[in-house]
FILUMMAR-460800 format. One record per residue (C-alpha): residue in one letter; z, x, y. Coordinates in steps of 0.25 Angstrom, whole numbers, padded with zeros to 4 digits, always signed. Example, Ala and Ser with C-alpha at 12.3 -4.5 7.8 and 13.67 -1.06 7.14 Angstrom:
<sites>
A+0031+0049-0018S+0029+0055-0004
</sites>
This chain:
<sites>
M-0109-0006-0147S-0104-0017-0138L-0090-0021-0141S-0083-0034-0138H-0071-0031-0130L-0060-0041-0128S-0058-0045-0114A-0045-0042-0106L-0041-0057-0108D-0044-0057-0123A-0037-0043-0125G-0025-0048-0117F-0021-0057-0129L-0021-0045-0138Y-0012-0037-0128L-0003-0048-0126E+0000-0050-0141T+0013-0046-0147P+0020-0050-0160E+0028-0060-0151M+0016-0065-0144P+0004-0067-0153M-0009-0070-0146H-0017-0079-0155I-0020-0094-0153G-0023-0104-0163S-0024-0119-0167L-0018-0128-0177Y-0028-0138-0183V-0023-0150-0192L-0035-0154-0201K-0037-0166-0211D-0045-0161-0222R-0057-0169-0228Q-0053-0176-0241D-0065-0173-0249R-0063-0158-0247Q-0067-0150-0260G-0058-0137-0261D-0048-0131-0252Y-0049-0132-0237Y-0045-0117-0235D-0056-0112-0243H-0066-0121-0236F-0061-0117-0222R-0062-0102-0226A-0076-0104-0231M-0080-0111-0218M-0073-0099-0209A-0081-0089-0217E-0094-0096-0213R-0090-0097-0198L-0083-0084-0195H-0095-0079-0187L-0095-0091-0178A-0083-0086-0169P-0081-0071-0166V-0066-0072-0167F-0067-0073-0182T-0074-0060-0184R-0070-0051-0173K-0057-0042-0173L-0051-0032-0163Q-0055-0017-0161M-0044-0011-0153M-0048+0000-0143P-0043+0015-0145F-0029+0016-0139D-0030+0002-0134L-0037+0007-0122A-0045-0006-0119N-0047-0020-0125P-0051-0021-0139V-0065-0026-0144W-0069-0036-0154I-0076-0031-0167E-0082-0039-0179D-0073-0039-0191E-0082-0037-0203D-0072-0041-0214I-0066-0055-0210D-0055-0058-0221L-0055-0074-0221D-0043-0074-0230Y-0035-0067-0220H-0040-0075-0208I-0039-0089-0215R-0026-0092-0221R-0020-0105-0228T-0005-0109-0228V+0002-0122-0234M+0013-0128-0226P+0026-0131-0234K+0030-0146-0236P+0031-0155-0229G+0020-0149-0220S+0023-0156-0207M+0017-0153-0193Q+0030-0146-0189Q+0028-0137-0201L+0014-0134-0197E+0017-0131-0183A+0028-0121-0187L+0018-0115-0197V+0008-0113-0185G+0019-0107-0177R+0022-0096-0188L+0007-0093-0190H+0005-0092-0175S+0016-0081-0174S+0009-0070-0181L-0001-0060-0175L-0015-0059-0179D-0020-0047-0186R-0028-0039-0176S-0036-0031-0186R-0043-0044-0190P-0050-0055-0182L-0040-0062-0174W-0039-0075-0181E-0031-0083-0193F-0033-0097-0198Y-0023-0104-0207I-0026-0117-0216I-0013-0124-0217E-0010-0134-0228G+0001-0143-0232L+0003-0152-0220N+0010-0165-0224T-0002-0173-0218G-0012-0167-0228E-0019-0161-0217L-0022-0146-0215A-0019-0137-0204F-0027-0125-0198Y-0020-0114-0189S-0028-0104-0182K-0025-0092-0174V-0034-0083-0166H-0031-0072-0156H-0032-0075-0142A-0039-0062-0139G-0051-0069-0146L-0052-0082-0139D-0045-0092-0129G-0043-0107-0131Q-0057-0111-0128A-0063-0100-0136G-0054-0105-0147M-0060-0119-0147K-0074-0112-0149L-0068-0105-0161A-0062-0118-0167A-0077-0123-0166T-0081-0113-0176L-0071-0119-0186L-0073-0134-0183D-0084-0144-0186A-0087-0158-0181S-0088-0164-0195P-0081-0162-0208E-0093-0154-0213N-0093-0139-0209R-0104-0137-0200K-0115-0126-0204V-0113-0113-0196R-0123-0102-0194A-0122-0091-0203A-0116-0078-0198P-0126-0068-0193P-0129-0056-0202R-0123-0043-0198H-0122-0029-0204A-0107-0025-0206A-0104-0013-0197R-0092-0010-0204R-0086-0005-0191Y-0071-0009-0192Q-0067+0001-0181L-0075+0005-0169G-0076+0020-0164I-0066+0024-0153G-0078+0029-0144E-0085+0016-0145L-0072+0008-0142L-0069+0017-0130W-0083+0016-0124S-0082+0001-0126A-0069+0000-0119G-0073+0008-0107S-0086+0000-0105N-0079-0013-0106A-0068-0008-0096L-0080-0004-0086T-0087-0018-0088Q-0074-0025-0085S-0071-0017-0073I-0084-0020-0067K-0082-0035-0070L-0068-0034-0063A-0074-0027-0051K-0084-0038-0050L-0074-0050-0052L-0063-0046-0043P-0070-0049-0029N-0074-0063-0034A-0060-0065-0040A-0054-0062-0027R-0063-0071-0019A-0060-0083-0029L-0045-0080-0028A-0045-0080-0013K-0053-0093-0013S-0044-0100-0022L-0031-0096-0014A-0038-0101-0001T-0041-0115-0007P-0029-0124-0007D-0026-0130-0021D-0022-0145-0023E-0008-0143-0017G-0014-0136-0005R-0009-0122-0009K-0016-0109-0005G-0015-0094-0006V-0001-0089-0010A+0004-0103-0013K-0007-0105-0022I-0004-0092-0030R+0010-0095-0030N+0008-0108-0036A-0002-0103-0047F+0008-0092-0051T+0021-0099-0051L+0030-0094-0063G+0036-0104-0072P+0051-0106-0074R+0058-0100-0085T+0060-0108-0098H+0063-0105-0112F+0048-0105-0115N+0047-0092-0106V+0053-0081-0115S+0048-0070-0123I+0043-0075-0136T+0043-0072-0151N+0031-0072-0161Q+0037-0085-0167R+0029-0098-0164S+0032-0112-0163F+0021-0122-0163G+0020-0137-0160A+0008-0147-0159V+0005-0161-0154S-0007-0169-0151L-0009-0179-0140P-0021-0189-0139L-0031-0183-0129G-0037-0196-0124E-0023-0201-0120V-0020-0188-0113K-0033-0189-0106S-0032-0204-0102L-0018-0201-0096G-0023-0189-0089K-0034-0197-0083K-0025-0208-0078L-0016-0197-0072D-0027-0189-0066A-0024-0177-0075T-0033-0168-0084I-0030-0165-0098N-0025-0152-0094D-0015-0158-0084M-0010-0168-0095V-0008-0157-0105M+0000-0149-0096A+0008-0161-0092L+0011-0165-0106C+0016-0151-0109A+0024-0150-0096G+0031-0163-0099A+0034-0158-0113L+0039-0145-0109R+0048-0151-0098R+0054-0160-0109Y+0056-0148-0118L+0063-0140-0107E+0072-0152-0103D+0077-0153-0117Y+0082-0139-0116D+0087-0142-0102T+0079-0130-0097L+0068-0137-0089P+0065-0128-0076K+0065-0134-0062E+0052-0127-0060P+0039-0132-0067L+0035-0125-0079V+0022-0117-0078A+0010-0118-0088G+0001-0106-0090V-0013-0114-0093P-0024-0106-0099V-0037-0109-0091S-0051-0106-0097M-0060-0097-0089R-0071-0099-0099H-0085-0104-0094E-0091-0116-0100G-0099-0112-0113D-0092-0099-0115E-0089-0098-0129T-0084-0084-0130Q-0072-0082-0139N-0063-0075-0129N-0053-0078-0119Q-0057-0084-0105V-0044-0090-0100T-0034-0088-0089M-0020-0094-0087T-0015-0102-0075P-0001-0108-0072V+0001-0123-0070S+0014-0129-0066L+0019-0140-0077A+0028-0147-0067T+0039-0148-0077H+0049-0150-0065I+0043-0164-0063K+0049-0175-0072D+0039-0186-0069P+0027-0183-0079L+0016-0189-0070K+0021-0180-0058R+0022-0168-0067L+0007-0171-0072D+0003-0172-0058A+0009-0159-0054I+0003-0152-0066R-0011-0158-0063K-0010-0152-0049A-0005-0138-0054S-0016-0138-0064A-0027-0141-0054S-0022-0130-0045S-0022-0120-0056K-0036-0125-0061A-0042-0124-0047F-0037-0109-0045I-0043-0105-0059N-0056-0112-0056T-0057-0104-0043M-0055-0091-0051R-0062-0094-0064D-0074-0085-0062N-0065-0074-0057V-0054-0073-0067L-0054-0059-0074L-0054-0061-0089D-0057-0047-0093F-0055-0033-0086P-0054-0019-0090S-0044-0016-0101L-0042-0001-0102G-0028+0001-0105A-0025-0014-0106P-0021-0015-0121W-0009-0005-0121L-0005-0009-0107V-0005-0024-0109T+0001-0023-0123G+0012-0014-0118L+0016-0024-0107V+0016-0036-0116N+0025-0029-0126L+0034-0025-0115F+0034-0039-0110G+0038-0045-0123R+0048-0035-0128S+0055-0035-0114R+0057-0050-0114I+0053-0051-0100A+0048-0065-0102D+0062-0070-0104A+0065-0066-0090I+0053-0068-0081P+0048-0081-0076P+0036-0086-0084L+0021-0086-0079A+0020-0099-0087N+0030-0107-0095V+0020-0112-0105V+0005-0111-0108I-0002-0124-0109S-0017-0124-0113N-0027-0135-0115V-0039-0132-0123P-0050-0143-0124G-0055-0146-0138P-0066-0154-0145Q-0064-0169-0145M-0071-0172-0158Q-0066-0172-0173L-0068-0158-0179Y-0066-0153-0193M-0063-0139-0199C-0069-0136-0212G-0070-0151-0215A-0056-0155-0211E-0053-0164-0199L-0047-0157-0187K-0035-0165-0182T-0029-0156-0172M-0031-0143-0164Y-0017-0138-0160P-0018-0125-0152V-0008-0114-0155S-0007-0104-0144I+0001-0092-0138P+0015-0092-0132A+0019-0079-0125H+0030-0071-0119G+0036-0080-0108T+0028-0092-0112A+0033-0096-0126I+0025-0109-0126N+0010-0112-0126I+0005-0126-0126T-0010-0127-0130V-0018-0140-0131Q-0031-0143-0138S-0039-0156-0137Y-0046-0160-0149N-0052-0173-0154G-0044-0183-0145K-0031-0175-0145L-0023-0165-0137D-0017-0155-0147F-0005-0147-0141G-0001-0134-0148L+0012-0128-0143T+0014-0113-0147C+0028-0107-0144C+0037-0096-0146R+0046-0102-0157R+0059-0096-0151A+0056-0101-0137V+0051-0115-0142P+0056-0118-0156D+0055-0133-0154V+0040-0134-0149R+0038-0148-0156T+0047-0154-0146I+0037-0150-0135T+0026-0156-0143H+0033-0169-0144Y+0036-0169-0129I+0021-0166-0126A+0018-0179-0134E+0029-0187-0126E+0024-0182-0113L+0011-0189-0115N+0019-0202-0117E+0027-0199-0104L+0014-0197-0096K+0009-0210-0101A+0021-0217-0098A+0022-0212-0084S+0007-0215-0082S+0010-0229-0086V+0021-0231-0076L+0013-0225-0065E+0002-0235-0068A+0012-0247-0069Q+0017-0243-0056A+0004-0242-0049P+0000-0253-0039K-0007-0264-0046P-0019-0271-0040A-0017-0283-0032V-0017-0296-0041A-0025-0308-0036P-0015-0320-0033A-0022-0329-0044H-0016-0319-0054A-0002-0317-0048A+0004-0328-0057N+0002-0319-0069G+0013-0310-0064T+0014-0295-0063N+0017-0285-0074G+0030-0277-0075A+0025-0265-0068A+0022-0273-0056N+0037-0278-0056G+0042-0263-0057H+0044-0264-0072A+0034-0253-0076P+0038-0245-0089K+0045-0232-0087P+0042-0219-0095K+0052-0218-0106A+0063-0209-0103R+0065-0197-0112A+0079-0195-0118R+0085-0183-0113K+0089-0173-0124T+0101-0164-0125P+0096-0151-0119K+0093-0141-0130S+0096-0126-0129A+0083-0119-0125P+0078-0109-0135S+0084-0095-0132P+0074-0084-0129Q+0083-0075-0137A+0084-0084-0150
</sites>
């Protein structure tokens, strides 16, 4: 029997998990239900899920651990899915505000998933003061990355208010094998380790050649070799984001118009990713200024980069992380954006060179107990409170569908991502584009960032700052020569040096930064 082993990257999310650092990702959907619905939305959604469980492996597979944790676990089919456990409902207390919804999502996101079952939970949330519904999901990161998560969402969503017809589940004979034999597991672990060792031996020469080629080619700033490595692996400065975390979460959400961000980015020669990082950088700069703790060195973002080839719909993890400077030491928003654009382009060029030679799987004998022990030691010793962080914040941008979607007949309004803070990086900003909007989800350790809504407010303000700065730049640009016949019409205020200035932000009284020991 061929068993489905977790890759080293997938299994790593299991080994990194502790009570303080749950390793599941999720989404918060806001839904407007159809007015002609007959019956209860929860019941209809549960019935729809019963028909679609077979469409995504994550719904029906669970973990089988190896004897003595000798190697990575395997996925096995769960033959008895309890939908009443996996699909839950809750009613918010009055008044049912967005702030209350965000706090509820933070609490739900704090608890670990049950590893004896398939690693997912869904919540239907009622009681919003707008009359809308909310849907919160969490799925373990061991099962999928952001792009695979979008494929999973496609099993839940439809292009019209009417549920699409799905193919029936294929017939199968229940094996009733809730546990596999020790001999079978050990043989499979040994075979998998041998296979991965052969792949590793074949990959290493190509990876070494690709790395040498990358280091020999100058980047946009003319850096080569050691200077290039030093630039790629610069550590971030210490902030109160970069501490050991608790299991308590705070969550904030904000939506921005995608078309407006795209248009402004095109005008400033910046991609959507560049704009997202610039908006986050400006917001974090403001937030740290409020506490009078803005470092002189720029913050560093850890940016996930998909290694998935086009057309690959496998529900697993195919992602790596690259550091990008956020240039928070630069006050001018346009100069900051330009610095971010250059840093991002340099990191992207390096990743593209190495794309086909990045090792996402390798032999795992002994990895479960070794990595788990090191992670527990790291968390309990609170080393993260003392060492420079690899990244101050994680920023991820996941492209999504640009059309109106529905879930069990209800109109989908937003798709806010909910992600993972970690020891040393207490804030994660993930962005999902959907139907003309950029939906930002900020997931934080509540002790380190209790006032996450301040940052979401600043993200929206940063878009206005960039727009204002861009308008000033346009007004100050040289005007084309005007024919003498029209000179009598006069000139505009910008030509006379009266271009509007960006509105200055009132300086707040510095707050006290959240104490790591609070």
